C-alpha positions in Angstrom: -7.2 -31.1 18.5 -8.8 -29.6 21.8 -11.1 -31.9 23.7 -13.8 -30.4 25.9 -13.3 -29.7 29.5 -15.1 -32.5 30.8 -12.7 -35.0 28.9 -9.8 -32.9 30.1 -10.7 -33.3 33.6 -11.5 -36.8 33.3 -8.0 -37.1 32.1 -6.3 -34.7 35.1 -8.7 -36.9 37.7 -7.5 -40.2 36.1 -3.8 -38.7 37.0 -4.7 -38.0 40.8 -5.5 -34.4 40.1 -8.4 -33.2 42.2 -11.0 -31.5 40.0 -14.6 -30.5 40.7 -17.7 -32.5 39.5 -19.0 -31.5 36.3 -21.4 -32.9 33.3 -21.6 -31.8 29.7 -25.5 -31.3 28.9 -27.3 -30.7 25.9 -30.7 -29.0 26.8 -32.3 -26.8 29.4 -34.1 -29.3 30.9 -30.8 -31.9 30.9 -29.0 -29.1 32.7 -31.7 -28.4 35.3 -32.0 -31.9 36.1 -28.2 -32.4 36.3 -28.1 -29.5 38.7 -30.7 -31.2 40.9 -28.9 -34.6 40.8 -25.9 -33.0 42.0 -26.9 -30.4 44.7 -26.7 -26.3 44.7 -24.9 -24.2 44.3 -23.3 -25.0 40.6 -21.8 -23.2 37.7 -22.9 -23.2 34.1 -20.0 -22.6 31.5 -20.0 -22.8 27.6 -18.2 -26.0 26.5 -16.8 -25.5 22.9 -13.1 -25.8 22.0 -13.4 -22.8 20.0 -14.1 -20.7 22.9 -11.4 -20.8 25.3 -11.9 -17.4 27.3 -15.2 -18.1 28.4 -15.6 -15.5 30.9 -14.1 -12.9 28.9 -17.5 -13.2 27.1 -19.9 -13.6 29.7 -20.4 -17.5 29.0 -20.2 -18.5 32.7 -22.8 -18.4 35.3 -21.8 -18.9 39.0 -23.5 -19.7 42.2 -26.8 -21.0 40.8 -29.3 -22.0 43.3 -32.2 -23.3 41.6 -33.3 -25.4 38.5 -34.8 -22.2 36.9 -31.7 -20.2 37.4 -30.0 -23.2 35.9 -32.1 -23.9 32.9 -32.0 -20.1 32.1 -28.2 -19.9 32.3 -27.8 -22.7 29.9 -30.2 -21.2 27.2 -28.5 -17.5 27.5 -25.1 -19.1 27.5 -25.5 -21.2 24.7 -27.4 -19.1 22.3 -24.8 -16.5 23.0 -22.2 -19.2 22.4 -23.4 -20.4 19.2 -23.0 -17.3 17.4 -19.4 -18.1 17.9 -19.4 -21.8 17.5 -22.9 -23.5 16.2 -21.9 -26.6 18.1 -21.4 -25.3 21.4 -23.0 -26.8 24.2 -22.8 -26.5 28.1 -21.5 -28.0 31.0 -22.8 -27.9 34.9 -20.3 -27.9 37.5 -20.2 -28.2 41.1 -19.6 -24.7 42.5 -16.0 -24.6 44.0 -15.4 -22.7 47.2 -13.2 -19.5 46.5 -9.7 -20.1 47.2 -6.4 -18.3 45.7 -6.6 -18.8 42.3 -3.1 -20.4 40.6 -2.2 -21.5 37.0 -0.7 -24.7 37.2 0.2 -25.7 33.3 2.6 -27.8 30.7 3.8 -27.5 27.1 6.0 -30.1 25.3 9.1 -28.0 23.8 10.4 -29.3 20.4 14.0 -28.6 22.1 13.3 -29.6 25.8 10.5 -31.6 25.8 7.8 -31.5 28.5 7.9 -28.1 30.6 5.9 -27.3 33.7 4.4 -23.8 34.5 3.1 -22.2 37.9 2.4 -19.0 38.9 -0.6 -17.0 40.4 -4.1 -17.5 38.2 -6.8 -15.8 36.7 -5.9 -12.4 35.4 -2.7 -12.2 37.3 -1.0 -14.6 35.1 -1.5 -12.1 32.0 -1.0 -9.0 34.2 2.2 -10.1 35.9 3.7 -12.6 34.2 4.8 -14.2 37.6 5.5 -17.7 36.5 8.1 -20.2 37.2 9.0 -23.0 34.7 10.7 -26.3 34.9 11.9 -29.0 32.2 10.1 -32.3 33.4 10.5 -34.4 35.3 9.5 -32.5 38.4 9.8 -33.8 41.8 8.3 -32.5 45.0 11.5 -30.4 46.0 11.5 -28.8 42.4 7.8 -28.2 42.7 8.1 -26.3 46.2 11.2 -24.2 44.7 8.8 -23.3 41.7 6.2 -22.1 44.1 8.5 -20.3 46.3 10.4 -18.3 43.5 7.3 -16.4 42.1 7.2 -12.7 43.2 3.3 -13.7 44.4 4.9 -16.2 46.9 3.7 -13.6 49.6 0.3 -14.2 49.0 0.4 -17.7 48.9 2.4 -17.8 52.2 -0.4 -15.6 54.0 -0.9 -11.9 53.4 -3.1 -9.2 55.4 -5.1 -11.5 57.5 -5.5 -14.6 54.8 -4.7 -17.9 55.9 -1.6 -19.4 53.7 -2.4 -21.8 51.5 -1.3 -25.8 51.5 1.8 -25.7 49.6 2.3 -29.4 49.8 -1.0 -29.9 47.8 0.0 -27.4 45.1 3.4 -29.2 45.0 1.4 -32.4 44.7 -0.4 -31.2 41.6 2.8 -29.9 39.7 4.6 -33.1 40.3 1.4 -35.0 38.9 1.2 -32.4 36.0 4.7 -33.2 35.1 4.1 -37.3 35.7 1.1 -36.7 33.2 3.3 -35.0 30.6 5.8 -37.7 31.0 3.5 -40.8 30.2 1.6 -39.2 27.7 3.0 -37.9 24.8 0.0 -37.0 23.0 -0.6 -34.2 25.3 1.1 -31.1 23.8 -0.2 -28.4 26.2 -1.8 -28.3 29.5 -3.6 -25.6 31.2 -5.1 -25.2 34.7 -6.5 -22.0 35.4 -7.6 -21.4 38.1 -6.6 -24.2 40.5 -8.0 -23.0 43.6 -5.9 -23.4 46.6 -7.2 -23.6 50.0 -5.6 -23.8 53.5 -6.2 -27.8 53.3 -6.0 -29.1 49.5 -6.1 -27.9 46.1 -8.5 -28.1 42.8 -8.5 -27.7 39.4 -11.8 -25.7 38.3 -11.2 -24.8 34.8 -9.0 -26.9 32.3 -8.0 -27.0 28.7 -5.5 -29.1 26.5 -3.8 -29.5 23.2 -4.0 -33.2 22.1 -2.1 -34.4 19.0 -4.4 -35.5 16.6 
């Protein structure tokens, strides 16, 4: 089964992986009230296991700064999403600061067991397929090696005036992803894309998982 993003992020947070605050909502009024409670700006995204590529379908609204904008975003997104999944709802999340996007994921291979993946995130992982993979368990030294061996490492260590990202924080997320896969055999796949990498810290802002029934 594929749990919703809120459930997946709760699992990540329990494993010590930083995530942005987010709550499932089921009406425009509830979305607006939750945004007031959280503070602006916020993001509204579709919440549906049947719609993995939310941005591609225009089912994400970023940087919303008023209750009316949040309510309107909810109505638009859910109306469109329910043409694909009649049970679709939405999630309101804290707007994360823009960072360097990376992907950190894992898969339970039938032959090798849990494997962990790292690469540049967003569309870059699909275009360039620039990733590194290790069989779990992955320790900090292995995690740093994974980061440094991708071709896009030059971007992570600072490029054309951009600050270097916090490699230790990324390594920490990789190690904790490995531990999560080793400790919970029900997790078949885990995909955090993007993880926002900052000059200090890192945060998973979108995540999905496949859990054994």
